[in-house]
N, C-alpha and C positions, 0 to 999 in steps of 0.2 A: 956653804959648800955646793949646794945644788945637786944636780944629777937625778937619777931615777932609782927607785926601789922596786926590785922585781921579787915577787913572792911565789911564782910558779915556774915550772920548767917547760921548755919548748916541746919536748917530745920529738917526734919525727916529722912534724909539719914544717914545710919550707917557709911559710909566711903566715903564721896563725893570727886569728883575730885576738885583740887584747882589749881589756878594759883599762882606761886611763883615768885615774882619780887625781885631780889637781889638789895638791897639798899646800900650795902657797897661800890661798885665801883662808884655808882652814887654820894654818899656823898663825896667820896674821890675826884672825879672830881670837884664837886662843891666847895670844900675847896681849890682845886688847882687853879682854875680860873673860876669864875662864868660866864664870857662872853663866854669862850670856852665851858662850860657846856651847855649854852643856844643853841649855834650853833650846837654842836655835837648831842645833844639829839633831837633837832628839826629836824635835818637832817635824823634821823631815821624814822620820820613821814611824811616828806614833802620835795618837791623840792624847796619850797620858800626860804629857807636860801641860796640856791645856785644862786638865781636870784637877789640878792642885788648887787649894783654897785661894792662893794669891792670884793665880791666873783667872779663876772664876770671878774674882772681883772686877775684872776688866771686860767680861763679856757675859751674855745672858743665856748661854747654851747649857743644857743639861748634858750629863755624860752620854746618855742615849742619843741625843741630838748630834753630839760631836762624832760619835761612831757612825751614825747613819748618814751624816751630811758630808763629812770630809773623808773621801776615799783617796783617790790619787789625782794629781793635777793633769795627768795625761788624758784621763777620761772625763775631766770636769769641763763645764762650759765657762764662758767668760765671767758670768756673775759669781759662780762658785769660787773661781780663782781670785776674784776681787774680795770675796768674803774671807778667804784664807789670808790674804794680804792685810786686810783691814783688822782682822782679829789678831794677827801677829803684831801689827803695829800698835794696837791698843795695849796688849800685854807688855810689850817691850817698853813702850813709852811710860806706862804707869809704874812699872817695877824696876826699870833701869833709868830711862830718861829719853827725851826727844832727841837729844844729841846722839844717843846710842842707836836709835832707829835710823837717824840720818847716816851714821857711820856704816851701819849694815847695808843700806841701800847704795852707798857709795863704794863699798869695798867687797861686797859679795857679788859674784857674777849673776846677771839677770836670769840665766838658765837655771840656777839653783832655786830661785823663788818659783820657778815654773816646773819643778820636777819632784815635788814632795809626794810621798806615798804613805799616808798616815795609817793605812790599813795593815801595814807590816806589823805594827804593834810592839816594836822592840824599843822600849823607853830608855834602855841603857846604852843605846848606840852612840850617844854623845860622849859618854865616858870611854867607850871602846875606841872611838876615833882619837880622843885626847890621849889615851894610853899609847896608841900607835905613834902619834907625833912625839910624845915625850920619851919613848923608849927606842927611837930609831936614831942612830948616830948619823951625823953629816947633814941633817936638815934637807933631805931630798925634795925636789920640786914636784915629783909625780910618783904615784904608786902604780906600777904596771902589773896587771894580772893577766897572765897568758892563758888563753882558753884552749879547749880541745877542738875548736872550730877552725876550719881551714881558711875562712875569710869572713869579712864583716857581714855580708848578706846572710850567710847561713847562721852566724851568731845571733842575728836578730830573731831567728826562729826559736832561740832559747829564752827569749824574754817572755814574761807573762803579759797579760793584756794591759797592764799598767807600765810596761817597759821596765819593770824591776827585774834585776838579774839575781840568780840564786846559785850559791856554791853547792854542787852535788858531786859526790864521789862517783866515778864512772861505773864502779861495780854495783852501785845501787840500782841501776837500770831504770832510773826515773828521767824522763825526757822533758819534764815541765820546769825548765829553768836552764841556767847556764852551767854546763858541765865543765869542771876544771879537772884536768888529768895530767900529772898527779897534783895533789894539793900539798904544798910544803910550807912549814912554819919557818919564819925567821927567828921568832922568839915566842915561847909558849905564853907570854903575857900580853901579846899584841891584841888578841881578841878577834882576829879574822880567822874563823874556824870552819872546819869541814862539818858535814852532816853528822859524822860519828861523834863529834864533840859538842853537839847542839845544847847539851845541858849546862855547859859552862858559859860564863859571861862572854858575850861576843855576838857576832851576827853572821849569817850565811846569805844575807840579802843586801843588795845595793840598789837604792832607788835611783831613778833617772837623774835626780838632782846632783848626784855626786860623780857620775861617770860619763865618759864619752867612749864610743867605739872607734877603734882604728885597727889597721893591720900593723903587725910588728915592725915592718919596714918603715912605717910612717914615723915611728918613735925611736928607731934604733940608733940614731946619731948620738955618739957619746957614751954608748952603753959600756964600752970597755973600761971606762973610768967610773962607772956607776957603783952605787953602794949595793953590796950583797948581789953582785952580778952572778946569776946562776943559769945563764943561757946555755943549753946543751947543743954542741955542734955535732 
């Protein structure tokens, strides 16, 4: 069916900045192998998937080395980015197969491999994204998160040094992240949650691997037929 999934309201901004998450490759990976989906997507958020006994069979890093070595791709040099890729390749090849690694490199956008932030530390994020895909009707192509920023340039000031974006309720008064105002759920089980619900399974953080910044006008074509269209005029 395609279309867009909007989970926040426009407020009074004429053309706010939005985060756009491409759901097409995520759904394609989920349909290909749900266990590989969990591992790969969670590895964009956390070192924890690489600390399991099966993953450790494929690399020689201790837990402490993983945490100290792999922060985020945005601040990593070329050598470290290559180490991340080679470690991912080793684990996937050993515990899924060479053909599965080849499938990943052929079907996952290159920007995803260059946008991990393992310092987020949220190892359930793969399951959260899976839940979003499985519980959203219509198979939308994109998840659109409307921000409280009036344009893309100012939205960039809401990213941390790793260009990871964070959901913060406006009344929290915290400017270290992306402020979403207001934050609205489509479904209580989706897992995309505000700071007030941080104790529940889900995430308030989106690494650079998963999003691109745009203005609402850049992605507004077709919104009148979009799923869960909640744009306030």
